[in-house]
C-alpha positions as CSV (number, residue, x, y, z in Angstrom):
1,M,-19.0,0.0,-1.7
2,E,-20.2,-0.8,-5.2
3,L,-19.6,2.1,-7.7
4,S,-22.8,1.5,-9.7
5,T,-23.3,4.8,-11.6
6,F,-21.3,7.3,-13.5
7,G,-22.0,9.8,-10.8
8,A,-20.7,7.4,-8.1
9,L,-17.5,7.0,-10.1
10,L,-17.0,10.8,-10.3
11,R,-17.7,11.2,-6.6
12,F,-15.3,8.5,-5.7
13,A,-12.6,10.0,-8.0
14,M,-13.1,13.3,-6.3
15,Y,-12.8,11.6,-2.9
16,L,-9.5,9.9,-4.0
17,E,-8.0,13.2,-5.2
18,R,-9.0,15.0,-2.0
19,Q,-7.5,12.2,0.2
20,A,-4.3,12.2,-1.9
21,G,-4.0,16.0,-1.8
22,E,-4.4,16.0,2.0
23,F,-1.8,13.3,2.3
24,Y,0.7,15.2,0.1
25,R,0.0,18.5,2.0
26,S,0.7,16.6,5.3
27,L,3.9,15.1,3.9
28,A,5.0,18.6,2.6
29,S,4.6,20.1,6.1
30,N,6.4,17.3,7.9
31,V,9.8,18.7,9.1
32,R,11.4,15.3,8.9
33,L,10.6,15.2,5.2
34,S,12.0,18.6,4.4
35,S,14.2,17.2,1.6
36,A,11.1,16.2,-0.3
37,T,8.9,19.2,0.6
38,E,8.9,20.6,-3.0
39,L,8.0,17.2,-4.5
40,F,5.1,16.6,-2.1
41,S,3.9,20.3,-2.4
42,G,3.8,19.9,-6.2
43,Y,1.8,16.6,-5.9
44,A,-0.7,18.4,-3.6
45,R,-1.1,21.1,-6.1
46,E,-1.6,18.5,-8.9
47,C,-4.3,16.8,-6.8
48,A,-6.1,20.2,-6.4
49,R,-5.9,20.7,-10.2
50,R,-7.2,17.2,-10.8
51,L,-10.1,17.7,-8.3
52,K,-11.2,20.9,-10.1
53,L,-11.1,19.0,-13.4
54,L,-13.3,16.3,-12.0
55,E,-15.7,18.9,-10.5
56,G,-16.0,20.5,-13.9
57,I,-16.9,17.2,-15.5
58,R,-19.5,16.6,-12.8
59,Q,-21.1,20.1,-13.4
60,Q,-21.1,19.6,-17.2
61,N,-23.0,16.3,-17.1
62,I,-26.7,16.2,-16.9
63,N,-28.4,14.1,-14.2
64,E,-29.4,11.3,-16.7
65,V,-25.7,10.7,-17.5
66,L,-24.7,10.8,-13.8
67,L,-27.3,8.0,-13.2
68,E,-26.1,5.8,-16.1
69,P,-25.5,2.3,-14.6
70,I,-22.1,0.8,-14.3
71,S,-21.1,-2.7,-12.9
72,D,-18.0,-4.5,-11.7
73,M,-16.4,-1.5,-9.8
74,N,-15.9,-1.8,-6.1
75,S,-14.3,1.0,-4.2
76,R,-12.6,-1.2,-1.6
77,L,-9.9,-2.1,-4.1
78,Y,-8.8,1.6,-4.3
79,F,-8.9,2.8,-0.7
80,F,-5.5,3.8,0.7
81,T,-4.2,4.9,4.1
82,A,-3.4,8.6,4.1
83,N,-1.9,8.8,7.5
84,V,1.3,10.7,7.9
85,R,3.2,9.6,11.0
86,D,5.5,12.0,12.7
87,E,8.3,9.4,12.7
88,M,7.9,8.8,9.0
89,D,11.2,9.1,7.0
90,V,11.6,9.9,3.4
91,E,11.7,6.3,2.3
92,A,8.5,5.4,4.1
93,A,6.8,8.6,2.7
94,L,7.9,7.6,-0.9
95,D,6.6,4.1,-0.4
96,A,3.3,5.4,0.9
97,A,3.0,7.9,-2.0
98,S,3.9,5.2,-4.5
99,D,1.1,3.0,-3.1
100,I,-1.4,5.9,-3.4
101,E,-0.4,6.6,-7.0
102,T,-0.7,2.9,-7.9
103,K,-4.2,2.6,-6.4
104,V,-5.6,5.8,-7.8
105,G,-4.1,5.0,-11.2
106,A,-5.7,1.6,-11.1
107,F,-9.0,3.2,-10.3
108,Y,-8.9,5.4,-13.4
109,K,-7.7,2.6,-15.6
110,D,-10.3,0.1,-14.3
111,S,-13.0,2.7,-14.7
112,L,-12.1,3.1,-18.3
113,Q,-12.2,-0.7,-18.9
114,V,-15.6,-1.1,-17.1
115,A,-17.3,2.1,-18.1
116,G,-15.5,3.5,-21.1
117,I,-18.6,4.0,-23.2
118,V,-20.6,5.6,-20.4
119,L,-17.7,7.9,-19.5
120,G,-17.8,9.6,-22.9
121,E,-15.6,12.7,-22.8
122,A,-14.8,12.0,-19.2
123,G,-13.0,8.9,-20.4
124,R,-10.3,11.0,-22.0
125,V,-9.8,12.8,-18.7
126,F,-9.7,9.5,-16.8
127,R,-7.1,8.1,-19.3
128,K,-5.0,11.2,-18.8
129,L,-5.2,11.0,-15.0
130,S,-4.3,7.3,-15.1
131,E,-1.2,8.2,-17.2
132,E,-0.3,10.9,-14.7
133,N,-0.5,8.5,-11.8
134,K,1.7,6.0,-13.7
135,E,4.3,8.7,-14.4
136,R,4.3,9.9,-10.8
137,G,4.6,6.3,-9.6
138,K,7.7,5.9,-11.8
139,M,9.1,9.1,-10.4
140,L,8.6,8.0,-6.8
141,S,10.1,4.6,-7.5
142,S,13.2,6.2,-9.0
143,L,13.7,8.3,-5.9
144,R,13.5,5.4,-3.5
145,K,16.9,4.0,-2.5
146,V,18.0,0.9,-4.3
147,P,18.4,-1.9,-1.8
148,T,22.0,-3.2,-1.4
149,T,22.7,-6.9,-1.3
């Protein structure tokens, strides 16, 4: 799906945050992942905070800005699988979470490159969210086991 307006970018950003939040809540409630419950619960709370931030931006912007055209953004590049399998172990959960952080962070970063001028004040928020995804991705990578050779 082509993200062709500022409003479409915001709606997709909110969709990504909802999906990520649901994924992290599912991970946090999975008994097999109890050693990482606190981490995933925290990430779920962060997604809820980020969603509220995006909703606030959407409410502040007038319809003309929401309809401002944007090009070269396709949502298919940023979709992720948010399925939590019962047999998922901590390593698999960390890998899946890292993938989500990478894709969501890339969405915010790419949005800035394509629509920075149109985003206006929202650009500052998108930059911050992209940086948060990058930091969370680093954290998740550091928690994954280092392969032995």
